[in-house]
C-alpha positions as CSV (number, residue, x, y, z in Angstrom):
1,X,2.6,-6.9,-23.8
2,X,2.2,-9.7,-21.2
3,X,-0.9,-11.3,-19.9
4,X,-1.0,-8.8,-17.1
5,X,-1.1,-5.9,-19.5
6,X,-4.4,-4.6,-17.9
7,X,-2.9,-4.5,-14.4
8,X,0.2,-2.9,-15.8
9,X,-1.8,-0.2,-17.5
10,X,-3.5,0.5,-14.2
11,X,-0.2,0.9,-12.5
12,X,1.1,3.0,-15.4
13,X,-1.8,5.5,-15.2
14,X,-1.4,5.7,-11.4
15,X,2.3,6.5,-11.9
16,X,1.5,9.2,-14.5
17,X,-1.0,10.7,-12.0
18,X,1.5,10.5,-9.1
19,X,-0.8,8.2,-7.1
20,X,1.8,5.5,-6.3
21,X,3.5,5.4,-3.0
22,X,7.2,4.4,-2.5
23,X,6.5,0.7,-2.6
24,X,4.2,1.1,-5.6
25,X,6.9,3.1,-7.5
26,X,9.5,0.4,-6.8
27,X,7.1,-2.3,-8.2
28,X,6.3,-0.2,-11.2
29,X,10.0,0.4,-11.9
30,X,10.5,-3.4,-11.8
31,X,7.7,-3.8,-14.3
32,X,9.2,-1.2,-16.7
33,X,12.5,-3.0,-16.5
34,X,11.0,-6.4,-17.2
35,X,8.6,-5.3,-20.1
36,X,10.2,-3.1,-22.8
37,X,6.8,-2.7,-24.4
38,X,5.3,-1.3,-21.2
39,X,8.3,1.1,-20.9
40,X,7.8,2.4,-24.4
41,X,4.1,2.9,-23.8
42,X,4.9,4.8,-20.5
43,X,7.3,7.1,-22.4
44,X,4.7,7.7,-25.1
45,X,2.1,8.6,-22.5
46,X,4.5,11.0,-20.8
47,X,5.3,12.7,-24.2
48,X,1.6,13.0,-25.0
49,X,0.9,14.7,-21.7
50,X,3.7,17.1,-22.1
51,X,2.5,18.0,-25.6
52,X,-1.1,18.5,-24.4
53,X,0.1,20.8,-21.6
54,X,2.2,22.9,-24.1
55,X,-0.6,23.1,-26.7
56,X,-3.5,23.8,-24.4
57,X,-1.9,26.0,-21.7
58,X,-4.3,27.3,-19.1
59,X,-5.8,30.8,-19.8
60,X,-7.0,33.3,-17.3
61,X,-10.7,33.9,-17.1
62,X,-12.0,37.0,-18.9
63,X,-12.4,40.1,-16.8
64,X,-16.1,40.3,-17.4
65,X,-16.6,36.7,-16.2
66,X,-14.6,37.4,-13.0
67,X,-16.7,40.6,-12.4
68,X,-20.0,38.6,-12.7
69,X,-18.8,35.9,-10.3
70,X,-17.7,38.5,-7.8
71,X,-21.0,40.4,-8.1
72,X,-22.9,37.2,-7.4
73,X,-20.7,36.5,-4.4
74,X,-21.4,39.8,-2.7
75,X,-24.4,39.9,-0.3
76,X,-27.6,41.6,-1.7
77,X,-27.7,44.0,1.3
78,X,-25.6,44.9,4.2
79,X,-26.4,43.0,7.4
80,X,-27.7,44.9,10.4
81,X,-25.8,44.6,13.7
82,X,-28.5,42.3,15.0
83,X,-28.5,40.1,11.9
84,X,-24.7,39.9,12.0
85,X,-24.8,38.9,15.7
86,X,-27.4,36.3,15.1
87,X,-25.5,34.8,12.2
88,X,-22.3,34.7,14.2
89,X,-24.0,33.0,17.1
90,X,-25.5,30.4,14.8
91,X,-22.2,29.8,13.2
92,X,-20.4,29.3,16.5
93,X,-23.1,26.8,17.6
94,X,-22.9,25.0,14.3
95,X,-19.1,24.7,14.4
96,X,-19.3,23.5,18.0
97,X,-21.8,20.8,17.2
98,X,-20.0,19.8,14.0
99,X,-16.6,19.8,15.6
100,X,-17.9,17.6,18.5
101,X,-19.4,15.1,16.0
102,X,-16.1,15.1,14.0
103,X,-14.1,14.5,17.2
104,X,-16.3,11.6,18.2
105,X,-16.1,10.1,14.7
106,X,-12.4,10.4,14.6
107,X,-12.1,8.9,18.0
108,X,-14.0,5.8,16.9
109,X,-11.9,5.4,13.7
110,X,-8.8,3.4,14.0
111,X,-5.6,5.0,12.9
112,X,-3.8,3.2,10.0
113,X,-1.1,0.8,11.3
114,X,1.6,-1.3,9.8
115,X,-1.0,-4.0,9.0
116,X,-2.8,-1.7,6.6
117,X,0.4,-0.9,4.8
118,X,1.3,-4.6,4.5
119,X,-2.1,-5.4,3.0
120,X,-1.6,-2.6,0.4
121,X,2.0,-3.9,-0.3
122,X,0.7,-7.4,-0.9
123,X,-2.0,-6.2,-3.3
124,X,0.4,-4.0,-5.2
125,X,2.8,-7.0,-5.5
126,X,0.1,-9.1,-7.2
127,X,-0.3,-6.3,-9.8
128,X,3.4,-6.3,-10.6
129,X,5.0,-8.5,-13.3
130,X,6.7,-10.5,-10.6
131,X,5.6,-10.6,-6.9
132,X,9.3,-11.0,-5.7
133,X,12.6,-9.2,-6.1
134,X,14.6,-12.4,-5.9
135,X,13.0,-15.6,-7.2
136,X,14.1,-18.8,-5.5
137,X,12.9,-22.2,-4.4
138,X,15.9,-22.5,-2.1
139,X,16.0,-20.6,1.2
140,X,19.8,-20.5,1.1
141,X,20.0,-17.6,-1.4
142,X,17.1,-15.6,0.0
143,X,18.5,-14.9,3.4
144,X,21.9,-13.6,2.2
145,X,20.1,-11.4,-0.3
146,X,18.1,-9.8,2.4
147,X,21.2,-9.4,4.6
148,X,23.1,-7.7,1.7
149,X,20.3,-5.3,0.9
150,X,18.8,-4.2,4.2
151,X,21.0,-6.0,6.8
152,X,17.9,-7.8,8.1
153,X,17.6,-11.6,7.6
154,X,14.5,-13.3,9.0
155,X,14.2,-17.1,9.2
156,X,13.3,-18.6,5.8
157,X,11.9,-22.1,6.5
158,X,11.5,-24.6,3.6
159,X,7.8,-25.5,3.7
160,X,7.5,-27.3,0.3
161,X,6.9,-30.7,2.1
162,X,3.9,-29.1,3.9
163,X,2.5,-27.8,0.6
164,X,3.8,-24.2,0.7
165,X,6.9,-23.9,-1.6
166,X,9.0,-20.8,-1.3
167,X,8.7,-18.5,-4.3
168,X,11.3,-15.9,-3.2
169,X,11.5,-12.6,-1.4
170,X,11.1,-8.9,-1.8
171,X,11.6,-5.7,0.1
172,X,8.5,-3.7,1.1
173,X,8.4,-0.2,2.5
174,X,6.3,-0.1,5.6
175,X,5.8,3.2,7.3
176,X,8.9,4.6,5.7
177,X,11.2,1.7,6.6
178,X,12.3,-1.3,4.4
179,X,11.0,-4.6,5.6
180,X,11.8,-8.2,4.4
181,X,8.9,-10.1,2.9
182,X,9.0,-13.8,2.0
183,X,6.6,-15.1,-0.6
184,X,5.2,-18.6,-0.6
185,X,2.7,-20.3,-2.8
186,X,-0.3,-22.5,-1.9
187,X,-1.9,-24.0,-5.0
188,X,-2.7,-20.9,-7.1
189,X,-2.4,-18.4,-4.2
190,X,0.5,-16.3,-3.1
191,X,1.2,-15.8,0.6
192,X,3.2,-12.7,1.7
193,X,5.0,-13.0,5.0
194,X,6.6,-9.8,6.3
195,X,8.9,-9.8,9.2
196,X,8.8,-6.6,11.3
197,X,11.1,-5.8,14.2
198,X,9.7,-7.3,17.5
199,X,9.5,-3.7,18.9
200,X,7.0,-2.7,16.3
201,X,3.4,-2.3,17.3
202,X,1.3,-5.3,16.2
203,X,-1.6,-3.1,15.1
204,X,-4.5,-5.2,13.8
205,X,-5.6,-4.6,10.2
206,X,-8.9,-5.3,8.6
207,X,-8.4,-7.6,5.6
208,X,-10.1,-6.3,2.4
209,X,-12.7,-8.5,0.8
210,X,-11.2,-11.7,-0.6
211,X,-8.1,-11.6,1.6
212,X,-7.1,-13.0,5.0
213,X,-4.5,-12.1,7.6
214,X,-2.7,-14.1,10.3
215,X,-0.2,-12.4,12.6
216,X,2.1,-13.8,15.3
217,X,5.3,-13.1,17.2
218,X,8.4,-15.1,16.7
219,X,12.1,-15.0,17.4
220,X,12.9,-11.3,17.2
221,X,10.1,-10.5,14.7
222,X,6.4,-9.8,14.4
223,X,5.2,-11.8,11.4
224,X,2.3,-11.0,9.1
225,X,1.0,-13.5,6.6
226,X,-1.4,-12.1,4.0
227,X,-3.1,-14.0,1.2
228,X,-6.3,-14.6,-0.8
229,X,-6.1,-18.2,0.3
230,X,-8.8,-19.4,2.7
231,X,-8.4,-18.6,6.3
232,X,-7.9,-22.2,7.5
233,X,-5.2,-22.8,4.9
234,X,-3.5,-19.5,5.9
235,X,-3.6,-20.6,9.6
236,X,-2.1,-24.0,8.6
237,X,0.7,-22.1,6.9
238,X,1.3,-20.0,10.0
239,X,1.5,-23.1,12.2
240,X,3.9,-24.8,9.7
241,X,6.1,-21.7,9.6
242,X,6.2,-21.4,13.4
243,X,7.0,-25.1,13.9
244,X,9.8,-25.0,11.3
245,X,11.4,-21.8,12.8
246,X,11.1,-23.1,16.4
247,X,12.7,-26.5,15.4
248,X,15.6,-24.7,13.7
249,X,16.3,-22.2,16.6
250,X,19.0,-23.5,19.0
251,X,18.0,-23.6,22.7
252,X,19.3,-20.8,24.9
C-alpha cells in the first residue's frame, strides 16, 4: 500500500463502522479507486465481518437470567402514598433544575455552521490519497470542470508568482449541498479555499489545534481558506487571492 496506508486504514475502518459522512464517503471511494490493494483489503474486511456475524449470531438471554434481572429491578417494598408523593415532588424539582441548566448550557453553545463542515472537509481531504478531484497547475481547466459538474464556477486566480501554486479542485458537500473547493500549496502545506454562495451565512468556526481559518466576501461568494500553514501566511494568501480576483473583475 502507499505511504498513507495508516490514514487509509483509519478511513477504511470508519467506513466499515458507518462513521463517514457524505464527503468522507466520496473521499474514501476515490481512495479505493486509486489503490487496488486498499480496495482488496476493504473487501476482505467486509467478508470477515459477514462471516463473524453468521458464525456468532446473537442469542437470547436465558430465562433464569432474565428473571433474576427483573427481580433486582423491582422495588423491595411498595411505596406509601406519602413516599410516592415526596419522590414525585423531588423528581419534578430535579428535572426543573436540570432542564434549566441544560437550556442555559445549550444557549451558550454555538450551533455548528458551514465553517465547521469546511474544517472537517479539509481534514478529511488530507487523509485521502489525493486532496483534489481534478489535479492541475492551470486554472483554465479547473473552472470548466466545476461548471460541468455542479454549474458553479468560482474565480480561480493563478498565484504561483506569489508563492501559492494551484494544485487543483474538488467538490465538498457542505450542509447537504455541493460546494467548489480550490486547493493551493504553500511550501509543504495545502490551503483549501471553498466558495459558498454570497447568500450563505458566514458563521464563524473555531479552528482545531494546528489549523487556521481566514474568511472573506468576494464577487458573488463567501470564501473560506483553511490550512495548517501559519496564520500570517494564510492571511497573505487571502490578500493575494482577493487582489488577483479584483484585478480580473471587469468594472461595472
